[in-house]
C-alpha positions as CSV (number, residue, x, y, z in Angstrom):
1,D,102.7,51.3,84.9
2,V,104.4,50.1,81.8
3,L,103.1,51.0,78.5
4,P,103.2,48.4,75.7
5,S,106.4,47.7,74.4
6,P,108.0,48.9,71.1
7,D,108.4,45.4,69.5
8,G,104.6,45.4,69.7
9,P,103.7,48.9,69.4
10,V,100.2,50.3,70.6
11,P,98.0,48.8,67.5
12,S,96.5,52.0,66.5
13,V,92.9,52.1,64.9
14,S,91.3,54.8,63.3
15,I,87.7,55.7,63.6
16,T,87.3,55.5,60.0
17,E,88.6,51.9,60.2
18,I,86.0,51.3,63.1
19,R,83.2,52.5,60.8
20,Q,84.2,50.4,58.0
21,Y,84.4,47.3,60.0
22,L,81.1,47.7,61.6
23,R,79.3,48.3,58.4
24,A,81.3,45.3,56.8
25,Q,79.8,43.1,59.4
26,G,76.0,44.5,59.4
27,I,76.7,45.7,63.0
28,P,74.2,49.0,63.4
29,F,75.8,51.9,65.2
30,H,75.4,55.7,65.9
31,D,78.0,58.3,66.5
32,G,78.2,59.6,70.1
33,Y,80.4,62.3,71.7
34,S,83.5,60.3,72.8
35,C,82.4,56.7,71.5
36,L,80.3,54.8,69.1
37,H,77.4,53.2,70.3
38,T,76.4,49.5,69.4
39,P,73.9,46.6,70.4
40,S,76.1,44.3,72.8
41,L,77.6,41.1,71.6
42,F,77.6,40.1,75.4
43,T,73.7,40.3,76.1
44,N,72.4,37.5,73.7
45,G,72.1,34.0,74.6
46,P,73.8,31.2,72.9
47,E,70.4,30.3,71.2
48,N,70.1,33.9,69.6
49,Q,73.2,34.5,68.1
50,S,72.6,36.7,65.2
51,L,72.9,40.2,66.2
52,P,69.6,41.9,67.3
53,P,67.7,44.0,65.1
54,V,68.2,47.9,65.2
55,T,65.0,48.8,66.7
56,S,64.8,46.3,69.5
57,A,68.0,46.1,70.9
58,P,69.6,48.8,73.4
59,Y,72.6,50.3,72.3
60,T,74.6,49.3,75.5
61,L,78.2,48.7,73.9
62,F,80.2,51.8,73.7
63,I,83.8,51.8,71.3
64,D,86.3,54.5,72.1
65,K,86.8,56.5,69.2
66,M,90.4,57.0,70.0
67,T,91.6,53.8,71.0
68,G,88.9,51.1,70.0
69,S,88.5,49.8,73.4
70,F,85.0,48.8,74.1
71,L,82.9,48.6,77.3
72,C,79.2,46.9,77.5
73,T,77.6,48.8,80.3
74,A,74.9,46.1,80.6
75,T,77.4,43.0,81.2
76,L,80.4,45.3,82.2
77,A,82.5,43.2,79.5
78,E,85.5,45.3,77.7
79,G,88.6,45.0,76.0
80,T,90.7,46.3,73.2
81,W,89.7,46.7,69.5
82,Q,91.3,43.4,68.8
83,D,89.2,41.4,71.5
84,F,85.9,43.1,70.1
85,Q,86.8,41.9,66.4
86,A,87.8,38.4,68.1
87,N,84.4,38.4,69.9
88,V,82.5,39.2,66.7
89,E,84.4,36.3,64.8
90,L,83.6,34.1,67.6
91,Q,79.8,35.1,67.3
92,H,79.7,34.3,63.5
93,R,80.9,30.6,64.5
94,G,78.1,30.4,66.9
95,V,80.3,30.6,70.2
96,P,79.2,32.7,73.1
97,P,81.7,35.3,73.8
98,A,83.7,34.9,77.0
99,S,82.8,36.3,80.0
100,S,85.9,38.1,81.8
101,E,86.3,36.8,85.7
102,P,87.7,39.5,88.1
103,E,91.4,38.8,89.0
104,E,92.2,37.2,92.5
105,D,93.6,40.9,93.8
106,T,90.4,42.5,92.6
107,R,88.4,39.6,94.3
108,Q,90.3,40.3,97.7
109,A,90.1,44.0,97.4
110,R,86.1,43.8,97.3
111,E,86.0,41.4,100.1
112,D,88.3,43.9,102.2
113,A,85.8,46.7,101.0
114,R,82.8,44.6,102.2
115,C,84.3,44.2,105.5
116,I,84.8,48.1,106.1
117,W,81.5,49.0,104.6
118,D,79.9,46.3,107.1
119,R,81.8,48.2,110.0
120,A,81.1,51.7,108.9
121,L,78.3,53.5,110.4
122,P,75.7,56.0,108.7
123,L,76.7,59.3,109.9
124,W,73.7,60.3,111.6
125,E,73.5,56.8,113.6
126,L,76.6,57.7,115.5
127,L,76.3,57.5,119.3
128,D,75.2,61.0,120.0
129,E,74.2,64.3,118.1
130,D,77.5,65.7,119.5
131,E,80.0,63.3,117.8
132,T,78.0,63.6,114.7
133,N,78.5,67.4,114.7
134,K,81.8,67.2,115.7
135,T,82.7,64.6,112.8
136,K,81.1,66.8,110.3
137,D,82.7,70.0,111.6
138,M,86.2,68.1,111.2
139,F,85.5,67.5,107.4
140,G,84.0,71.2,106.8
141,I,80.6,69.3,106.1
142,S,78.5,70.9,108.8
143,L,76.0,72.0,106.2
144,V,75.7,68.9,104.3
145,T,72.4,67.4,105.4
146,D,71.6,63.8,106.8
147,A,69.3,63.6,103.7
148,T,72.3,64.4,101.2
149,L,74.6,62.0,103.0
150,K,71.9,59.3,103.1
151,R,71.1,59.8,99.3
152,F,74.8,59.2,98.2
153,G,75.4,56.5,101.0
154,V,78.0,58.3,102.8
155,R,79.3,56.3,106.1
156,Y,81.8,56.9,108.7
157,L,84.4,54.4,109.8
158,R,85.2,55.4,113.6
159,T,88.2,53.4,114.0
160,A,89.9,55.1,111.0
161,K,88.3,58.6,111.7
162,S,87.5,58.2,107.8
163,L,84.4,59.0,105.7
164,V,83.7,56.1,103.4
165,F,82.1,56.7,99.9
166,P,80.9,53.5,98.3
167,W,81.6,52.3,94.7
168,F,78.4,50.5,93.6
169,S,78.4,48.4,90.2
170,P,76.1,50.4,88.1
171,R,75.0,47.3,86.6
172,D,73.6,45.5,89.8
173,A,74.3,47.8,92.7
174,T,76.9,45.4,94.5
175,L,79.7,47.0,96.3
176,K,82.8,47.1,93.8
177,G,85.1,49.1,96.2
178,L,85.1,52.1,98.3
179,K,87.2,55.3,99.2
180,L,88.2,56.2,102.7
181,V,89.1,60.0,103.3
182,R,90.7,61.3,106.4
183,V,91.7,64.7,107.8
184,E,95.1,65.4,108.7
185,K,96.6,68.8,110.2
186,K,99.9,70.0,108.4
187,G,100.7,73.1,110.3
188,D,97.8,75.3,110.4
189,A,96.3,73.9,107.2
190,M,94.0,70.8,106.8
191,A,95.1,68.2,104.1
192,Y,92.6,65.4,103.1
193,V,94.3,61.9,102.7
194,E,92.5,59.4,100.2
195,E,92.7,55.8,100.1
196,T,90.9,53.3,97.9
197,L,90.2,49.6,97.5
198,P,91.0,48.4,95.3
199,R,94.2,50.2,94.4
200,F,94.0,53.7,92.4
201,D,95.0,52.3,89.3
202,S,91.8,49.9,89.0
203,Y,89.7,52.1,90.8
204,R,87.3,53.4,88.2
205,N,84.2,55.0,90.2
206,L,82.1,57.6,89.2
207,F,80.7,58.7,92.6
208,G,77.0,59.3,92.4
209,L,76.5,57.0,89.1
210,P,73.7,54.8,90.6
211,L,71.6,57.9,91.5
212,I,71.8,59.1,87.7
213,G,68.2,58.4,85.9
214,R,68.2,57.3,82.2
215,R,66.5,60.7,81.3
216,D,68.9,62.9,82.9
217,T,70.5,64.8,80.1
218,E,72.7,67.8,82.1
219,L,75.5,66.8,84.3
220,V,78.0,68.3,86.6
221,L,81.4,66.5,87.1
222,T,83.4,67.7,90.3
223,G,86.8,66.7,91.2
224,W,85.7,65.3,94.8
225,E,83.4,63.4,96.2
226,L,82.4,66.0,98.9
227,D,81.8,68.5,96.0
228,A,79.0,66.0,94.5
229,L,77.1,66.2,97.7
230,A,77.2,69.9,98.2
231,L,76.4,70.6,94.5
232,H,73.5,68.3,94.4
233,Q,72.0,69.5,97.7
234,A,72.2,73.1,96.7
235,T,71.1,72.8,93.0
236,G,69.6,69.7,92.7
237,V,71.4,69.1,89.5
238,A,72.8,65.5,88.5
239,S,76.6,65.4,89.8
240,L,79.1,63.0,89.7
241,A,82.9,63.0,91.2
242,L,85.9,61.8,89.3
243,P,87.9,59.2,91.2
244,R,91.4,60.7,91.1
245,G,90.0,64.4,91.2
246,A,91.8,66.7,88.5
247,T,94.6,64.2,88.1
248,C,93.0,62.4,85.2
249,L,89.9,61.1,83.4
250,P,90.1,57.4,82.5
251,P,88.9,56.8,79.1
252,A,87.1,53.7,80.6
253,L,84.4,56.2,82.4
254,L,83.7,57.8,79.0
255,P,80.7,55.5,78.1
256,Y,78.8,56.4,81.2
257,L,78.9,60.0,80.1
258,E,77.6,59.5,77.0
259,Q,73.8,60.0,77.6
260,F,74.6,63.7,78.6
261,K,74.0,66.6,76.3
262,R,75.5,69.1,78.4
263,I,78.2,68.7,81.1
264,T,79.5,71.3,83.3
265,L,83.3,70.6,84.7
266,W,83.8,72.2,88.1
267,L,86.6,70.6,89.5
268,G,88.5,72.7,91.9
269,E,89.5,76.3,92.9
270,D,93.0,76.5,91.4
271,L,94.6,76.8,88.0
272,R,95.7,73.1,87.9
273,S,92.0,72.3,88.1
274,W,91.3,74.9,85.2
275,E,93.9,73.1,83.0
276,A,92.5,69.7,83.9
277,A,89.1,70.7,83.0
278,K,90.2,71.9,79.6
279,L,92.1,68.6,79.0
280,F,88.9,66.5,80.3
281,A,86.5,68.7,77.9
282,R,88.8,67.6,74.9
283,K,87.9,64.1,75.7
284,L,84.2,64.6,76.3
285,S,83.8,66.8,73.2
286,L,84.3,70.5,73.6
287,R,80.5,71.1,72.1
288,R,78.9,69.8,75.0
289,C,81.1,71.1,77.7
290,S,81.1,74.2,79.9
291,L,83.9,75.2,82.5
292,V,83.3,76.8,86.0
293,R,86.4,79.3,86.2
294,P,87.9,79.0,89.5
295,G,88.3,82.5,91.3
296,D,87.5,84.1,94.9
297,L,84.0,84.3,93.8
298,Q,83.6,80.8,92.4
299,P,85.4,78.5,94.7
300,R,85.0,74.6,94.8
301,P,81.4,73.6,95.4
302,L,81.7,72.7,99.2
303,E,83.5,75.8,99.8
304,A,80.8,77.8,97.9
305,L,78.2,76.1,100.1
306,N,79.9,77.0,103.1
307,Q,80.3,80.5,102.1
308,G,76.6,80.9,101.4
309,L,77.1,81.4,97.6
310,N,74.4,80.8,95.1
311,L,75.7,77.7,93.1
312,T,73.0,77.7,90.7
313,K,74.2,81.2,89.5
314,I,77.8,80.1,89.4
315,L,77.0,76.9,87.2
316,R,74.9,79.4,84.8
317,A,77.9,81.6,84.4
318,A,79.9,78.8,83.2
319,L,82.2,79.4,80.0
320,P,81.5,77.2,76.9
321,A,84.6,74.9,76.4
322,S,84.7,75.3,72.6
323,H,86.4,78.3,71.4
324,K,86.0,79.8,68.0
325,S,89.3,80.2,65.7
326,I,89.0,84.0,66.5
327,V,88.2,86.0,69.4
328,S,88.1,89.5,70.6
329,F,89.7,90.7,73.8
330,R,86.2,90.9,75.3
331,Q,86.0,87.2,75.3
332,L,89.5,86.8,76.8
333,R,89.2,89.4,79.3
334,E,88.1,87.2,82.3
335,E,91.1,84.9,81.6
336,V,93.5,87.6,81.5
337,F,92.0,88.9,84.7
338,G,92.5,85.4,86.0
339,E,96.0,85.4,85.3
340,L,96.6,88.4,87.0
341,V,95.0,87.4,90.2
342,N,96.7,84.2,90.5
343,T,100.4,85.1,89.1
344,E,102.0,82.5,91.5
345,Q,99.8,79.8,90.2
346,V,100.3,80.8,86.6
347,A,104.1,80.2,87.0
348,G,103.3,76.6,87.3
349,I,103.8,73.9,89.7
350,K,106.6,74.4,92.3
351,W,109.2,72.0,93.3
352,A,109.0,71.0,96.9
353,R,112.7,69.8,97.1
354,F,114.5,72.4,94.6
355,P,113.9,76.1,96.0
356,E,116.7,77.2,93.5
357,L,115.1,75.6,90.8
358,N,111.9,77.5,91.2
359,K,114.0,80.7,91.4
360,L,115.2,79.9,87.8
361,L,112.3,78.2,86.3
362,K,109.4,79.6,88.2
363,G,107.4,76.3,88.2
364,H,106.4,73.3,85.8
365,R,104.2,74.6,83.1
366,R,102.6,72.7,80.5
367,G,103.7,73.2,76.6
368,E,107.2,74.0,77.9
369,L,110.3,72.1,76.9
370,T,113.6,72.3,79.5
371,I,116.7,70.7,78.4
372,F,119.3,69.7,80.7
373,T,122.9,69.1,79.6
374,G,126.1,67.8,81.2
375,P,129.0,65.4,80.5
376,T,128.4,61.7,81.2
377,G,128.4,60.7,84.7
378,S,127.5,64.2,85.8
379,G,124.3,63.1,87.6
380,K,121.8,64.2,84.9
381,T,119.5,61.1,85.3
382,T,120.0,61.2,88.9
383,F,118.8,64.9,89.4
384,I,116.1,64.5,86.7
385,S,114.4,61.5,88.4
386,E,114.4,63.5,91.8
387,Y,112.9,66.5,89.7
388,A,110.2,64.3,88.3
389,L,109.6,62.5,91.3
390,D,109.2,65.9,93.2
391,L,106.2,67.1,90.5
392,C,104.7,63.5,90.6
393,M,104.3,63.3,94.4
394,Q,102.3,66.7,93.6
395,G,99.8,64.8,91.2
396,V,101.4,65.7,88.0
397,C,100.9,62.6,85.6
398,T,104.6,61.8,84.5
399,L,105.8,59.4,81.7
400,W,109.3,58.4,81.5
401,G,111.1,57.4,78.3
402,S,114.5,56.1,79.7
403,F,116.5,55.2,76.6
404,E,119.9,55.1,78.3
405,I,119.3,52.7,81.6
406,N,116.5,50.3,81.9
407,N,113.1,50.8,83.9
408,V,114.2,48.4,86.7
409,R,117.2,50.5,87.5
410,L,115.5,53.6,87.0
411,A,112.6,52.7,89.4
412,K,115.0,51.5,92.0
413,I,116.9,55.2,91.9
414,M,113.3,56.7,92.1
415,L,111.9,54.4,94.9
416,T,115.2,55.2,96.8
417,Q,114.8,59.0,96.4
418,F,110.9,58.5,97.3
419,A,111.9,56.5,100.5
420,T,114.8,58.9,101.2
421,Q,116.7,56.0,102.5
422,R,118.8,52.9,101.5
423,L,116.1,50.1,101.4
424,E,118.6,47.4,100.7
425,D,119.6,48.0,104.3
426,Q,115.9,47.5,105.6
427,L,114.2,45.0,103.2
428,E,111.4,44.7,105.5
429,L,110.5,48.2,104.7
430,Y,110.3,47.6,100.9
431,D,106.4,46.5,100.4
432,E,105.5,49.3,102.8
433,W,107.3,52.1,100.4
434,A,106.7,50.0,97.2
435,D,103.0,50.3,98.1
436,R,103.1,53.9,98.3
437,F,105.2,54.3,95.5
438,E,102.7,52.5,93.2
439,D,100.1,55.1,94.0
440,L,102.0,57.8,92.4
441,P,100.7,59.0,88.5
442,L,103.9,57.5,87.2
443,Y,104.2,55.6,83.9
444,F,107.3,54.3,82.1
445,M,107.8,53.6,78.2
446,T,109.7,50.3,77.5
447,F,111.9,51.4,74.9
448,H,115.7,51.0,75.1
449,G,118.3,52.4,72.8
450,Q,117.7,54.0,69.4
451,Q,114.1,54.3,68.2
452,N,112.0,55.2,65.4
453,I,110.9,58.6,66.4
454,K,107.1,58.0,64.9
455,T,106.9,55.0,67.1
456,V,107.9,57.1,70.3
457,I,105.5,59.9,69.6
458,D,102.7,57.7,69.1
459,T,103.3,56.0,72.3
460,M,103.3,59.4,74.0
461,Q,100.1,60.4,72.3
462,H,98.6,57.2,73.2
463,A,99.7,57.9,77.2
464,V,98.2,61.4,77.0
465,Y,94.7,60.4,76.1
466,M,94.9,57.1,78.3
467,Y,96.7,58.5,81.6
468,D,96.3,62.4,81.0
469,I,100.0,62.7,81.1
470,T,101.0,66.2,81.6
471,H,105.1,65.6,82.1
472,V,107.1,63.7,79.8
473,V,110.7,63.1,80.3
474,V,113.3,61.6,77.7
475,D,116.4,60.4,79.0
476,N,118.4,60.9,76.8
477,L,118.0,62.5,73.7
478,Q,121.3,61.2,72.2
479,F,120.4,57.8,73.0
480,M,116.9,58.1,71.5
481,M,118.3,59.3,68.2
482,G,121.1,56.7,67.8
483,H,124.6,57.9,67.5
484,E,125.5,57.6,64.1
485,H,123.1,60.5,62.9
486,L,124.6,63.1,65.6
487,S,126.3,65.0,62.6
488,V,122.8,65.4,60.8
489,D,120.6,68.2,62.2
490,R,117.6,66.3,64.0
């Protein structure tokens, strides 16, 4: 995905400007955790052009405080802050707002999803009990009851040996997409392989959302569908699963989480999940979030259920996300212990392709700056693209700022490294590899040559909020700064 180009930088809008605009237009609003809530512009018929009175209209339109993007949960209309202003102008002129039609690709993906869904069977309706038990055993869900599977609408696609998790529209319960999960053996370990329809970047499901009641005020957010099942079964609490686990929390999902006064994040059992939970809590507003710290006695929810642990007790022990400015060692004690227990994980995410690099740098850690230097043509870009790709394939959300070579050439280098073969000799394989490459959490900035540093930093900050970027590559510093300023210390 390419971020907006520098000649039209991300039009940033401050929360103050948003509030002033709403007041000037006479649009009532109240402050939420991540969004402002207002009555929707999209639910009125053309005969009723004026905005509804504060008392009668439900506040179903949510405006993101960071970006100004909006979503109406009643009609699923969405857009940028500029789109919102345009719709307000249209309404003043008596023109009904335009409804957004899904694109052709999305429509096709929904059709495909519907076909798969119709072919999949509820797990408890397989040929015999033996097959059901074997299937449950394969996915490690022997203790998950049929009632729980039925409640969440989980099915099984026999031909692909995959569990099928539906994505229903929160508005009218139509099927919008689904996720397929199958198990692959890798040596002794079992790995779960996921696939979504539509593709990952437009797959914005909160699994379990249709089961949430209007009065629910507490929620547990998990990183995996099977964890949400285990949690609900063991504790009865409202639980949802994020579409890409601990990789990212898309801002488009924030409006659906506004109704909760308390959110507990229990994303997984490693330190990456813990780091992600802290990052997501900032988006969701720290004051309402608690985090379950990963550890041997607090594995992920499904594992906890299988081990017979008390999940309610684990939830009660969750730590508040908001830290005061001054803390004592007593408050840090558990965190320090966690770092000692998980020394390997604390060292960062290891490179799969560069064992020697792991000896030097230990791993990729957030908040660190690494500088690679070398003369022109020594292979910096080639190496760094492989180095970044290695992490990206392990789910590290990566943003590339290539100021020296253009994005098409860079993407070609990376795709070749990803496929580990020369695709120009086998063009028939291009689509297959490109599809797999497209699913990586990889983004490119469209800058080229010397740039205004503020514009670059703004774009990076925007990307961190939108895509939960944890790794930024700048190639290279000299080009970004421009040659004529090299004598000045910048």
